[in-house]
ZADO-1210 file (C-alpha; in nm, 4 decimals, padded with zeros to 6 digits):
<atoms>
<atom x="00.0121" y="-00.0274" z="-00.0025" code="MET" pos="1"/>
<atom x="00.1184" y="00.3646" z="-00.0880" code="ASN" pos="2"/>
<atom x="00.2796" y="00.5121" z="00.2310" code="PRO" pos="3"/>
<atom x="00.0617" y="00.8144" z="00.1924" code="TYR" pos="4"/>
<atom x="-00.2657" y="00.6065" z="00.1733" code="ILE" pos="5"/>
<atom x="-00.1386" y="00.4220" z="00.4823" code="MET" pos="6"/>
<atom x="-00.0940" y="00.7506" z="00.6645" code="PHE" pos="7"/>
<atom x="-00.4155" y="00.8819" z="00.5841" code="ILE" pos="8"/>
<atom x="-00.5933" y="00.5617" z="00.7121" code="LEU" pos="9"/>
<atom x="-00.3962" y="00.5468" z="01.0210" code="LEU" pos="10"/>
<atom x="-00.4569" y="00.9201" z="01.0888" code="PHE" pos="11"/>
<atom x="-00.8476" y="00.8885" z="01.0326" code="PHE" pos="12"/>
<atom x="-00.8218" y="00.5604" z="01.2566" code="LEU" pos="13"/>
<atom x="-00.6770" y="00.7775" z="01.5446" code="GLY" pos="14"/>
<atom x="-00.8975" y="01.0850" z="01.4672" code="LEU" pos="15"/>
<atom x="-01.2198" y="00.8591" z="01.4938" code="GLY" pos="16"/>
<atom x="-01.1120" y="00.7179" z="01.8300" code="THR" pos="17"/>
<atom x="-01.0178" y="01.0747" z="01.9490" code="THR" pos="18"/>
<atom x="-01.3431" y="01.2216" z="01.8405" code="MET" pos="19"/>
<atom x="-01.5390" y="00.9591" z="02.0389" code="THR" pos="20"/>
<atom x="-01.3033" y="01.0313" z="02.3444" code="PHE" pos="21"/>
<atom x="-01.3568" y="01.4041" z="02.3328" code="ALA" pos="22"/>
<atom x="-01.7234" y="01.4026" z="02.2576" code="SER" pos="23"/>
<atom x="-02.0044" y="01.4242" z="02.4981" code="SER" pos="24"/>
<atom x="-02.2709" y="01.4610" z="02.2427" code="HIS" pos="25"/>
<atom x="-02.4229" y="01.1276" z="02.0847" code="TRP" pos="26"/>
<atom x="-02.4010" y="01.2558" z="01.7210" code="LEU" pos="27"/>
<atom x="-02.0475" y="01.3315" z="01.7426" code="LEU" pos="28"/>
<atom x="-01.9607" y="01.0103" z="01.9374" code="ALA" pos="29"/>
<atom x="-02.1380" y="00.8136" z="01.6527" code="TRP" pos="30"/>
<atom x="-01.9405" y="01.0054" z="01.3869" code="ALA" pos="31"/>
<atom x="-01.6256" y="00.9155" z="01.5422" code="GLY" pos="32"/>
<atom x="-01.7326" y="00.5287" z="01.5742" code="LEU" pos="33"/>
<atom x="-01.8128" y="00.5489" z="01.1916" code="GLU" pos="34"/>
<atom x="-01.4963" y="00.7184" z="01.1001" code="ILE" pos="35"/>
<atom x="-01.3168" y="00.4612" z="01.2939" code="ASN" pos="36"/>
<atom x="-01.4829" y="00.1713" z="01.1257" code="THR" pos="37"/>
<atom x="-01.4412" y="00.2921" z="00.7735" code="LEU" pos="38"/>
<atom x="-01.0657" y="00.3701" z="00.8309" code="ALA" pos="39"/>
<atom x="-00.9719" y="00.0092" z="00.9215" code="ILE" pos="40"/>
<atom x="-01.1822" y="-00.1524" z="00.6457" code="ILE" pos="41"/>
<atom x="-00.8911" y="-00.0980" z="00.3848" code="PRO" pos="42"/>
<atom x="-00.6334" y="-00.2176" z="00.6261" code="LEU" pos="43"/>
<atom x="-00.8517" y="-00.5267" z="00.6761" code="MET" pos="44"/>
<atom x="-00.8826" y="-00.6218" z="00.3096" code="SER" pos="45"/>
<atom x="-00.5048" y="-00.5164" z="00.2278" code="LEU" pos="46"/>
<atom x="-00.4496" y="-00.8745" z="00.1255" code="GLU" pos="47"/>
<atom x="-00.6591" y="-00.9482" z="-00.1705" code="HIS" pos="48"/>
<atom x="-00.7857" y="-01.2746" z="-00.0602" code="HIS" pos="49"/>
<atom x="-01.1452" y="-01.4076" z="-00.0512" code="PRO" pos="50"/>
<atom x="-01.1104" y="-01.5045" z="00.3170" code="ARG" pos="51"/>
<atom x="-00.9882" y="-01.1360" z="00.3870" code="ALA" pos="52"/>
<atom x="-01.2567" y="-00.9820" z="00.1841" code="ILE" pos="53"/>
<atom x="-01.5259" y="-01.1965" z="00.3365" code="GLU" pos="54"/>
<atom x="-01.3977" y="-01.1031" z="00.6892" code="ALA" pos="55"/>
<atom x="-01.4102" y="-00.7413" z="00.6072" code="THR" pos="56"/>
<atom x="-01.7730" y="-00.7739" z="00.4744" code="VAL" pos="57"/>
<atom x="-01.8730" y="-00.9493" z="00.7958" code="LYS" pos="58"/>
<atom x="-01.7057" y="-00.6818" z="01.0077" code="TYR" pos="59"/>
<atom x="-01.8665" y="-00.3877" z="00.7967" code="PHE" pos="60"/>
<atom x="-02.2163" y="-00.5361" z="00.8345" code="LEU" pos="61"/>
<atom x="-02.1760" y="-00.6097" z="01.2064" code="THR" pos="62"/>
<atom x="-02.0401" y="-00.2548" z="01.2911" code="GLN" pos="63"/>
<atom x="-02.3085" y="-00.0849" z="01.0817" code="ALA" pos="64"/>
<atom x="-02.5742" y="-00.2727" z="01.2551" code="THR" pos="65"/>
<atom x="-02.4400" y="-00.1709" z="01.5967" code="ALA" pos="66"/>
<atom x="-02.3774" y="00.1829" z="01.4880" code="ALA" pos="67"/>
<atom x="-02.7414" y="00.2012" z="01.3559" code="ALA" pos="68"/>
<atom x="-02.8689" y="00.0620" z="01.6739" code="THR" pos="69"/>
<atom x="-02.6592" y="00.3044" z="01.8777" code="LEU" pos="70"/>
<atom x="-02.7789" y="00.5979" z="01.6772" code="LEU" pos="71"/>
<atom x="-03.1469" y="00.4639" z="01.7195" code="PHE" pos="72"/>
<atom x="-03.0903" y="00.4576" z="02.0876" code="ALA" pos="73"/>
<atom x="-02.9535" y="00.8213" z="02.0936" code="ALA" pos="74"/>
<atom x="-03.2810" y="00.9325" z="01.8880" code="LEU" pos="75"/>
<atom x="-03.5052" y="00.7517" z="02.1220" code="THR" pos="76"/>
<atom x="-03.3562" y="00.9171" z="02.4348" code="ASN" pos="77"/>
<atom x="-03.3701" y="01.2459" z="02.2770" code="ALA" pos="78"/>
<atom x="-03.7274" y="01.1991" z="02.1868" code="TRP" pos="79"/>
<atom x="-03.8188" y="01.0718" z="02.5361" code="LEU" pos="80"/>
<atom x="-03.6120" y="01.3086" z="02.7409" code="THR" pos="81"/>
<atom x="-03.4965" y="01.5890" z="02.5226" code="GLY" pos="82"/>
<atom x="-03.1266" y="01.5054" z="02.6026" code="GLN" pos="83"/>
<atom x="-02.8470" y="01.4272" z="02.3463" code="TRP" pos="84"/>
<atom x="-02.5634" y="01.4063" z="02.6115" code="ASP" pos="85"/>
<atom x="-02.4058" y="01.0697" z="02.6666" code="ILE" pos="86"/>
<atom x="-02.4078" y="01.1060" z="03.0215" code="GLN" pos="87"/>
<atom x="-02.7875" y="01.1853" z="03.0482" code="LEU" pos="88"/>
<atom x="-02.8876" y="00.8550" z="02.8880" code="LEU" pos="89"/>
<atom x="-03.1383" y="00.7958" z="03.1638" code="THR" pos="90"/>
<atom x="-03.4285" y="00.6149" z="03.0118" code="HIS" pos="91"/>
<atom x="-03.4108" y="00.2429" z="03.0420" code="PRO" pos="92"/>
<atom x="-03.5199" y="00.1524" z="02.6776" code="VAL" pos="93"/>
<atom x="-03.2442" y="00.3486" z="02.4954" code="PRO" pos="94"/>
<atom x="-02.9983" y="00.2625" z="02.7686" code="THR" pos="95"/>
<atom x="-03.0554" y="-00.1088" z="02.6982" code="THR" pos="96"/>
<atom x="-03.0447" y="-00.0425" z="02.3210" code="MET" pos="97"/>
<atom x="-02.6998" y="00.1332" z="02.3770" code="ALA" pos="98"/>
<atom x="-02.5534" y="-00.1163" z="02.5889" code="ILE" pos="99"/>
<atom x="-02.6522" y="-00.4013" z="02.3263" code="LEU" pos="100"/>
<atom x="-02.5119" y="-00.2057" z="02.0443" code="ALA" pos="101"/>
<atom x="-02.1713" y="-00.1358" z="02.2144" code="LEU" pos="102"/>
<atom x="-02.1795" y="-00.4897" z="02.3171" code="ALA" pos="103"/>
<atom x="-02.2053" y="-00.5904" z="01.9383" code="LEU" pos="104"/>
<atom x="-01.9201" y="-00.3552" z="01.8588" code="LYS" pos="105"/>
<atom x="-01.6981" y="-00.5034" z="02.1375" code="LEU" pos="106"/>
<atom x="-01.7908" y="-00.8547" z="02.0699" code="GLY" pos="107"/>
<atom x="-01.9470" y="-00.9457" z="02.4027" code="LEU" pos="108"/>
<atom x="-02.1349" y="-01.2773" z="02.4302" code="ALA" pos="109"/>
<atom x="-02.3861" y="-01.3493" z="02.3100" code="PRO" pos="110"/>
<atom x="-02.3322" y="-01.1062" z="02.0296" code="LEU" pos="111"/>
<atom x="-01.9648" y="-01.2312" z="01.9688" code="HIS" pos="112"/>
<atom x="-02.0108" y="-01.4637" z="01.6796" code="THR" pos="113"/>
<atom x="-01.8566" y="-01.2309" z="01.4291" code="TRP" pos="114"/>
<atom x="-01.5463" y="-01.1621" z="01.6200" code="LEU" pos="115"/>
<atom x="-01.3475" y="-01.5153" z="01.5938" code="PRO" pos="116"/>
<atom x="-01.4505" y="-01.5364" z="01.2080" code="GLU" pos="117"/>
<atom x="-01.3346" y="-01.1907" z="01.1358" code="VAL" pos="118"/>
<atom x="-01.0071" y="-01.2147" z="01.3358" code="LEU" pos="119"/>
<atom x="-00.9294" y="-01.5484" z="01.1592" code="GLN" pos="120"/>
<atom x="-00.9744" y="-01.4189" z="00.8189" code="GLY" pos="121"/>
<atom x="-00.7471" y="-01.1069" z="00.8314" code="ILE" pos="122"/>
<atom x="-00.3681" y="-01.0677" z="00.8732" code="ASN" pos="123"/>
<atom x="-00.1892" y="-01.0215" z="01.2267" code="LEU" pos="124"/>
<atom x="-00.1173" y="-00.6560" z="01.1862" code="THR" pos="125"/>
<atom x="-00.4973" y="-00.5781" z="01.1147" code="ALA" pos="126"/>
<atom x="-00.5976" y="-00.8427" z="01.3929" code="GLY" pos="127"/>
<atom x="-00.3759" y="-00.6456" z="01.6396" code="LEU" pos="128"/>
<atom x="-00.5562" y="-00.3104" z="01.5682" code="ILE" pos="129"/>
<atom x="-00.8877" y="-00.4914" z="01.5802" code="LEU" pos="130"/>
<atom x="-00.8079" y="-00.6444" z="01.9047" code="SER" pos="131"/>
<atom x="-00.6580" y="-00.3661" z="02.0737" code="THR" pos="132"/>
<atom x="-00.7296" y="-00.0006" z="01.9385" code="TRP" pos="133"/>
<atom x="-01.0746" y="-00.0643" z="01.8007" code="GLN" pos="134"/>
<atom x="-01.1816" y="-00.1653" z="02.1748" code="LYS" pos="135"/>
<atom x="-01.1004" y="00.1768" z="02.2917" code="LEU" pos="136"/>
<atom x="-01.4064" y="00.4001" z="02.1659" code="ALA" pos="137"/>
<atom x="-01.6823" y="00.1474" z="02.2476" code="PRO" pos="138"/>
<atom x="-01.5504" y="00.0913" z="02.5948" code="MET" pos="139"/>
<atom x="-01.5118" y="00.4682" z="02.6809" code="ILE" pos="140"/>
<atom x="-01.8802" y="00.5210" z="02.5688" code="LEU" pos="141"/>
<atom x="-01.9768" y="00.2017" z="02.7676" code="LEU" pos="142"/>
<atom x="-01.7956" y="00.3821" z="03.0785" code="VAL" pos="143"/>
<atom x="-01.9856" y="00.7033" z="03.0377" code="GLN" pos="144"/>
<atom x="-02.3386" y="00.5458" z="03.0142" code="ILE" pos="145"/>
<atom x="-02.5232" y="00.5612" z="03.3458" code="PRO" pos="146"/>
<atom x="-02.5595" y="00.2219" z="03.4466" code="HIS" pos="147"/>
<atom x="-02.9147" y="00.1426" z="03.5846" code="GLN" pos="148"/>
<atom x="-02.9563" y="-00.2007" z="03.4322" code="ASN" pos="149"/>
<atom x="-02.7279" y="-00.4126" z="03.6394" code="HIS" pos="150"/>
<atom x="-02.8605" y="-00.7344" z="03.5328" code="GLU" pos="151"/>
<atom x="-02.8193" y="-00.6845" z="03.1732" code="LEU" pos="152"/>
<atom x="-02.4370" y="-00.6011" z="03.2275" code="LEU" pos="153"/>
<atom x="-02.3851" y="-00.9155" z="03.4722" code="THR" pos="154"/>
<atom x="-02.5324" y="-01.1343" z="03.2286" code="THR" pos="155"/>
<atom x="-02.3172" y="-01.0255" z="02.9279" code="LEU" pos="156"/>
<atom x="-02.0210" y="-01.0376" z="03.1619" code="ALA" pos="157"/>
<atom x="-02.0729" y="-01.3849" z="03.2873" code="ILE" pos="158"/>
<atom x="-02.1675" y="-01.5062" z="02.9460" code="ALA" pos="159"/>
<atom x="-01.8590" y="-01.3569" z="02.7829" code="SER" pos="160"/>
<atom x="-01.6236" y="-01.5173" z="03.0460" code="THR" pos="161"/>
<atom x="-01.7789" y="-01.8694" z="03.0133" code="LEU" pos="162"/>
<atom x="-01.8186" y="-01.8549" z="02.6341" code="VAL" pos="163"/>
<atom x="-01.4720" y="-01.7086" z="02.5848" code="GLY" pos="164"/>
<atom x="-01.3393" y="-01.9894" z="02.7911" code="GLY" pos="165"/>
<atom x="-01.5402" y="-02.2888" z="02.6678" code="LEU" pos="166"/>
<atom x="-01.5298" y="-02.2012" z="02.3088" code="ALA" pos="167"/>
<atom x="-01.1465" y="-02.1660" z="02.2979" code="GLY" pos="168"/>
<atom x="-01.0731" y="-02.5169" z="02.4470" code="LEU" pos="169"/>
<atom x="-01.0872" y="-02.7098" z="02.0993" code="ASN" pos="170"/>
<atom x="-00.9395" y="-02.4239" z="01.8745" code="GLN" pos="171"/>
<atom x="-00.6103" y="-02.5002" z="01.6778" code="THR" pos="172"/>
<atom x="-00.6006" y="-02.1684" z="01.4998" code="GLN" pos="173"/>
<atom x="-00.4150" y="-01.8952" z="01.6956" code="LEU" pos="174"/>
<atom x="-00.6267" y="-01.5983" z="01.5872" code="ARG" pos="175"/>
<atom x="-00.9460" y="-01.7662" z="01.6993" code="LYS" pos="176"/>
<atom x="-00.7840" y="-01.8527" z="02.0362" code="ILE" pos="177"/>
<atom x="-00.7054" y="-01.4857" z="02.0732" code="ILE" pos="178"/>
<atom x="-01.0475" y="-01.4008" z="01.9588" code="ALA" pos="179"/>
<atom x="-01.2051" y="-01.5980" z="02.2396" code="TYR" pos="180"/>
<atom x="-00.9477" y="-01.4717" z="02.4974" code="SER" pos="181"/>
<atom x="-01.0443" y="-01.1215" z="02.4001" code="SER" pos="182"/>
<atom x="-01.4224" y="-01.2206" z="02.4749" code="ILE" pos="183"/>
<atom x="-01.3180" y="-01.3595" z="02.8073" code="ALA" pos="184"/>
<atom x="-01.1178" y="-01.0574" z="02.9024" code="HIS" pos="185"/>
<atom x="-01.4103" y="-00.8425" z="02.8019" code="LEU" pos="186"/>
<atom x="-01.6206" y="-01.0138" z="03.0273" code="GLY" pos="187"/>
<atom x="-01.3902" y="-00.9517" z="03.3190" code="TRP" pos="188"/>
<atom x="-01.3961" y="-00.5737" z="03.2290" code="MET" pos="189"/>
<atom x="-01.7753" y="-00.5458" z="03.2182" code="ILE" pos="190"/>
<atom x="-01.8398" y="-00.7514" z="03.5335" code="ILE" pos="191"/>
<atom x="-01.6571" y="-00.4697" z="03.7355" code="VAL" pos="192"/>
<atom x="-01.7680" y="-00.1728" z="03.5115" code="LEU" pos="193"/>
<atom x="-02.0653" y="-00.0843" z="03.7248" code="GLN" pos="194"/>
<atom x="-01.8657" y="-00.0711" z="04.0539" code="PHE" pos="195"/>
<atom x="-01.5380" y="00.0568" z="03.9541" code="SER" pos="196"/>
<atom x="-01.5143" y="00.2158" z="03.5892" code="PRO" pos="197"/>
<atom x="-01.1291" y="00.3132" z="03.6624" code="PRO" pos="198"/>
<atom x="-01.0565" y="-00.0663" z="03.7327" code="LEU" pos="199"/>
<atom x="-01.2364" y="-00.1391" z="03.3934" code="THR" pos="200"/>
<atom x="-01.0065" y="00.0981" z="03.2118" code="LEU" pos="201"/>
<atom x="-00.6954" y="-00.0371" z="03.3889" code="LEU" pos="202"/>
<atom x="-00.7854" y="-00.3989" z="03.2837" code="THR" pos="203"/>
<atom x="-00.8565" y="-00.2685" z="02.9203" code="LEU" pos="204"/>
<atom x="-00.5025" y="-00.0977" z="02.9198" code="LEU" pos="205"/>
<atom x="-00.3028" y="-00.4110" z="03.0596" code="LEU" pos="206"/>
<atom x="-00.4996" y="-00.6268" z="02.8126" code="TYR" pos="207"/>
<atom x="-00.4032" y="-00.4052" z="02.5302" code="ILE" pos="208"/>
<atom x="-00.0196" y="-00.4169" z="02.6268" code="VAL" pos="209"/>
<atom x="-00.0342" y="-00.8138" z="02.6714" code="MET" pos="210"/>
<atom x="-00.2197" y="-00.8631" z="02.3579" code="THR" pos="211"/>
<atom x="-00.0116" y="-00.6582" z="02.1438" code="SER" pos="212"/>
<atom x="00.2934" y="-00.8291" z="02.2928" code="ALA" pos="213"/>
<atom x="00.1427" y="-01.1557" z="02.1905" code="LEU" pos="214"/>
<atom x="00.0404" y="-01.0387" z="01.8340" code="PHE" pos="215"/>
<atom x="00.3923" y="-00.8987" z="01.7549" code="ILE" pos="216"/>
<atom x="00.5480" y="-01.2355" z="01.8861" code="THR" pos="217"/>
<atom x="00.3292" y="-01.4221" z="01.6488" code="LEU" pos="218"/>
<atom x="00.4166" y="-01.1932" z="01.3564" code="THR" pos="219"/>
<atom x="00.7894" y="-01.2249" z="01.4358" code="VAL" pos="220"/>
<atom x="00.7791" y="-01.5991" z="01.4241" code="THR" pos="221"/>
<atom x="00.5225" y="-01.6050" z="01.1398" code="LYS" pos="222"/>
<atom x="00.2990" y="-01.8546" z="01.3387" code="THR" pos="223"/>
<atom x="-00.0731" y="-01.9054" z="01.2625" code="LEU" pos="224"/>
<atom x="-00.1712" y="-02.2191" z="01.4368" code="ASN" pos="225"/>
<atom x="-00.0776" y="-02.4540" z="01.7250" code="ILE" pos="226"/>
<atom x="00.1165" y="-02.7175" z="01.4992" code="ASN" pos="227"/>
<atom x="00.3845" y="-02.4326" z="01.4008" code="LYS" pos="228"/>
<atom x="00.4338" y="-02.3175" z="01.7297" code="LEU" pos="229"/>
<atom x="00.6970" y="-02.6014" z="01.7680" code="SER" pos="230"/>
<atom x="00.8972" y="-02.4604" z="01.5088" code="THR" pos="231"/>
<atom x="00.9597" y="-02.1147" z="01.6548" code="SER" pos="232"/>
<atom x="01.2626" y="-02.2457" z="01.8327" code="TRP" pos="233"/>
<atom x="01.4666" y="-02.2508" z="01.5164" code="ALA" pos="234"/>
<atom x="01.3512" y="-01.8941" z="01.4248" code="LYS" pos="235"/>
<atom x="01.3680" y="-01.6942" z="01.7418" code="MET" pos="236"/>
<atom x="01.5065" y="-01.9299" z="02.0072" code="PRO" pos="237"/>
<atom x="01.5345" y="-01.6392" z="02.3020" code="LEU" pos="238"/>
<atom x="01.1586" y="-01.5307" z="02.2270" code="LEU" pos="239"/>
<atom x="01.0496" y="-01.8871" z="02.2272" code="THR" pos="240"/>
<atom x="01.1778" y="-01.8853" z="02.5955" code="MET" pos="241"/>
<atom x="01.0123" y="-01.5768" z="02.6991" code="ILE" pos="242"/>
<atom x="00.6685" y="-01.6254" z="02.5065" code="ALA" pos="243"/>
<atom x="00.5411" y="-01.8942" z="02.7606" code="PRO" pos="244"/>
<atom x="00.5587" y="-01.6267" z="03.0358" code="ALA" pos="245"/>
<atom x="00.3590" y="-01.3987" z="02.8171" code="LEU" pos="246"/>
<atom x="00.0945" y="-01.6789" z="02.7677" code="LEU" pos="247"/>
<atom x="00.0683" y="-01.7479" z="03.1294" code="LEU" pos="248"/>
<atom x="00.0304" y="-01.3706" z="03.2132" code="SER" pos="249"/>
<atom x="-00.2739" y="-01.3603" z="02.9780" code="LEU" pos="250"/>
<atom x="-00.3963" y="-01.6440" z="03.1601" code="GLY" pos="251"/>
<atom x="-00.3648" y="-01.4480" z="03.4856" code="GLY" pos="252"/>
<atom x="-00.0998" y="-01.6338" z="03.6708" code="LEU" pos="253"/>
<atom x="00.1014" y="-01.4660" z="03.9540" code="PRO" pos="254"/>
<atom x="00.3611" y="-01.3185" z="03.9868" code="PRO" pos="255"/>
<atom x="00.3122" y="-01.1984" z="03.6269" code="LEU" pos="256"/>
<atom x="00.1215" y="-00.8641" z="03.5299" code="MET" pos="257"/>
<atom x="-00.1917" y="-01.0336" z="03.4020" code="GLY" pos="258"/>
<atom x="-00.2715" y="-01.1455" z="03.7637" code="PHE" pos="259"/>
<atom x="-00.3152" y="-00.7793" z="03.8753" code="ILE" pos="260"/>
<atom x="-00.6699" y="-00.7043" z="03.7164" code="PRO" pos="261"/>
<atom x="-00.8087" y="-01.0542" z="03.7896" code="LYS" pos="262"/>
<atom x="-00.7180" y="-01.0208" z="04.1557" code="TRP" pos="263"/>
<atom x="-00.8471" y="-00.6545" z="04.1912" code="LEU" pos="264"/>
<atom x="-01.1669" y="-00.7380" z="04.0039" code="ILE" pos="265"/>
<atom x="-01.2227" y="-01.0266" z="04.2346" code="LEU" pos="266"/>
<atom x="-01.1496" y="-00.8260" z="04.5362" code="GLN" pos="267"/>
<atom x="-01.4013" y="-00.5491" z="04.4159" code="GLU" pos="268"/>
<atom x="-01.6627" y="-00.8132" z="04.3778" code="LEU" pos="269"/>
<atom x="-01.5909" y="-00.9606" z="04.7156" code="ALA" pos="270"/>
<atom x="-01.6459" y="-00.6068" z="04.8616" code="LYS" pos="271"/>
<atom x="-01.9857" y="-00.5723" z="04.6991" code="GLN" pos="272"/>
<atom x="-02.0693" y="-00.9070" z="04.8459" code="GLU" pos="273"/>
<atom x="-02.1268" y="-01.0760" z="04.5196" code="LEU" pos="274"/>
<atom x="-01.9538" y="-01.4004" z="04.6028" code="LEU" pos="275"/>
<atom x="-02.1456" y="-01.6085" z="04.3811" code="ALA" pos="276"/>
<atom x="-02.0547" y="-01.4076" z="04.0710" code="ILE" pos="277"/>
<atom x="-01.7057" y="-01.3770" z="04.1988" code="ALA" pos="278"/>
<atom x="-01.6941" y="-01.7513" z="04.2148" code="THR" pos="279"/>
<atom x="-01.8122" y="-01.8137" z="03.8691" code="VAL" pos="280"/>
<atom x="-01.5767" y="-01.5572" z="03.7200" code="THR" pos="281"/>
<atom x="-01.2785" y="-01.6965" z="03.8960" code="ALA" pos="282"/>
<atom x="-01.3829" y="-02.0611" z="03.7882" code="LEU" pos="283"/>
<atom x="-01.4104" y="-01.9475" z="03.4181" code="SER" pos="284"/>
<atom x="-01.0535" y="-01.7988" z="03.4314" code="ALA" pos="285"/>
<atom x="-00.9485" y="-02.1815" z="03.4483" code="LEU" pos="286"/>
<atom x="-01.0997" y="-02.2445" z="03.1133" code="LEU" pos="287"/>
<atom x="-00.9003" y="-01.9838" z="02.9542" code="SER" pos="288"/>
<atom x="-00.5937" y="-02.0950" z="03.1587" code="LEU" pos="289"/>
<atom x="-00.6324" y="-02.4311" z="02.9950" code="TYR" pos="290"/>
<atom x="-00.5765" y="-02.3355" z="02.6286" code="PHE" pos="291"/>
<atom x="-00.3071" y="-02.0915" z="02.7442" code="TYR" pos="292"/>
<atom x="-00.1362" y="-02.3847" z="02.9040" code="LEU" pos="293"/>
<atom x="-00.2033" y="-02.5887" z="02.5844" code="ARG" pos="294"/>
<atom x="-00.0256" y="-02.3227" z="02.3838" code="LEU" pos="295"/>
<atom x="00.2598" y="-02.3142" z="02.6193" code="THR" pos="296"/>
<atom x="00.2992" y="-02.6870" z="02.6005" code="TYR" pos="297"/>
<atom x="00.3221" y="-02.6763" z="02.2095" code="SER" pos="298"/>
<atom x="00.5738" y="-02.3936" z="02.2278" code="LEU" pos="299"/>
<atom x="00.8243" y="-02.5185" z="02.4794" code="THR" pos="300"/>
<atom x="00.7701" y="-02.8984" z="02.5184" code="LEU" pos="301"/>
<atom x="00.6993" y="-02.9891" z="02.1543" code="THR" pos="302"/>
<atom x="00.9988" y="-03.0105" z="01.9286" code="VAL" pos="303"/>
<atom x="00.9446" y="-02.9865" z="01.5412" code="ALA" pos="304"/>
<atom x="01.0887" y="-03.2923" z="01.3554" code="PRO" pos="305"/>
<atom x="01.4329" y="-03.1078" z="01.2715" code="ASN" pos="306"/>
<atom x="01.8006" y="-03.1858" z="01.3572" code="ASN" pos="307"/>
<atom x="01.9990" y="-02.8991" z="01.4655" code="LEU" pos="308"/>
<atom x="02.2750" y="-02.9867" z="01.2710" code="SER" pos="309"/>
<atom x="02.0539" y="-02.9948" z="00.9344" code="ASN" pos="310"/>
<atom x="01.8698" y="-02.6746" z="01.0199" code="THR" pos="311"/>
<atom x="01.8056" y="-02.5273" z="00.6663" code="PRO" pos="312"/>
<atom x="02.0581" y="-02.2516" z="00.6073" code="SER" pos="313"/>
<atom x="01.8009" y="-02.0510" z="00.4145" code="TRP" pos="314"/>
<atom x="01.6210" y="-01.9731" z="00.7354" code="ARG" pos="315"/>
<atom x="01.6953" y="-01.6118" z="00.7715" code="LYS" pos="316"/>
<atom x="01.6238" y="-01.3764" z="01.0609" code="ALA" pos="317"/>
<atom x="01.2725" y="-01.2457" z="01.0395" code="PRO" pos="318"/>
<atom x="01.2243" y="-00.9098" z="00.8769" code="ALA" pos="319"/>
<atom x="00.9444" y="-00.7948" z="01.1067" code="ALA" pos="320"/>
<atom x="01.0223" y="-00.5009" z="01.3362" code="THR" pos="321"/>
<atom x="01.0634" y="-00.5788" z="01.6977" code="THR" pos="322"/>
<atom x="01.0773" y="-00.2078" z="01.8337" code="THR" pos="323"/>
<atom x="00.7365" y="-00.2219" z="02.0440" code="LEU" pos="324"/>
<atom x="00.8047" y="-00.5921" z="02.1491" code="MET" pos="325"/>
<atom x="01.0622" y="-00.5279" z="02.4035" code="ALA" pos="326"/>
<atom x="00.8719" y="-00.2655" z="02.6142" code="PRO" pos="327"/>
<atom x="00.5390" y="-00.4617" z="02.5757" code="ALA" pos="328"/>
<atom x="00.7072" y="-00.7855" z="02.7022" code="LEU" pos="329"/>
<atom x="00.9093" y="-00.6152" z="02.9720" code="THR" pos="330"/>
<atom x="00.5901" y="-00.4606" z="03.1172" code="PHE" pos="331"/>
<atom x="00.3781" y="-00.7617" z="03.0763" code="THR" pos="332"/>
<atom x="00.6377" y="-00.9925" z="03.2814" code="LEU" pos="333"/>
<atom x="00.8108" y="-00.7466" z="03.5277" code="MET" pos="334"/>
<atom x="00.5544" y="-00.4866" z="03.6136" code="ALA" pos="335"/>
<atom x="00.4181" y="-00.6805" z="03.9170" code="MET" pos="336"/>
<atom x="00.6160" y="-00.4775" z="04.1756" code="PRO" pos="337"/>
<atom x="00.4090" y="-00.1559" z="04.0879" code="ILE" pos="338"/>
<atom x="00.0886" y="-00.3152" z="04.1918" code="THR" pos="339"/>
<atom x="00.0679" y="-00.0905" z="04.4976" code="ALA" pos="340"/>
<atom x="00.1126" y="00.2286" z="04.2968" code="ALA" pos="341"/>
<atom x="-00.1522" y="00.1349" z="04.0545" code="ILE" pos="342"/>
<atom x="-00.3924" y="00.0417" z="04.3264" code="THR" pos="343"/>
<atom x="-00.3440" y="00.3736" z="04.4877" code="SER" pos="344"/>
<atom x="-00.4072" y="00.5547" z="04.1482" code="VAL" pos="345"/>
<atom x="-00.7165" y="00.3679" z="04.1175" code="ILE" pos="346"/>
<atom x="-00.8282" y="00.4662" z="04.4936" code="ALA" pos="347"/>
<atom x="-00.7788" y="00.8116" z="04.4227" code="THR" pos="348"/>
</atoms>
């Protein structure tokens, strides 16, 4: 793609998200979401392949449906209450419609079926943007909406954690596993949204850092399925040693960074005396941990049928850039000591 066109697309991708961040009016927020969606579509269809085109069309139809529902919710709220402000969405009917529209944009269960198929059909770079940057604008809107329907949010959150864990158990394609991991992590974010929005944003930030590190790792090693994980040692031996810790961090094991948001969320649920919900959420984390351990096993304990002395000489070092990999991996694996500082920021 022409560098100028790429710059324009990335510029409008950032502009759409920034518009949504800065807006307090529903029309401006909706316009930002639409700019964001239209900017990523050429990036998703960059590879002229039937599967990429199919994934792009699925994504466009899904996002258009969600945007239309969100606009209809804003119009309904303006008709019933006379207010266009995002934080004055007070009527239960438009509030429910807006939450469901944003859940469709994010990929929360049971409105999640488009996410694994779309992520499987696009390349890793577009998948990285879809799994990280595209979550920011809908999540910011979801944080700003006054939450009166706690049952709806709780149902979406529990369904997402369970579906994300169960559906990822029998997957062999890494992009689908990441998609179901995203659904499960979104469930963790939504479950605590009604009690502590800063904790939701913290969980989203840490998820973006960990997922970015994982996508960059897969891009460098050119790995798309579990069977190819065993060949990573011949391409990037040092990275193959570090990657299991990254996977376990995504699973939420201490003393890695991914343990912090799960620990804080369970602590907040316990403070709210929601012990049953906290128990179900904690048990659902075991499902996600299983397929992370499965990936770790394939990466570290399975060796491809190659002899070290006969390693092909044509295997060159990967050309992908690793500039962002070092800080992302370092933060993911070694940022546990700053937990006290993070919790103090949330408390203030």
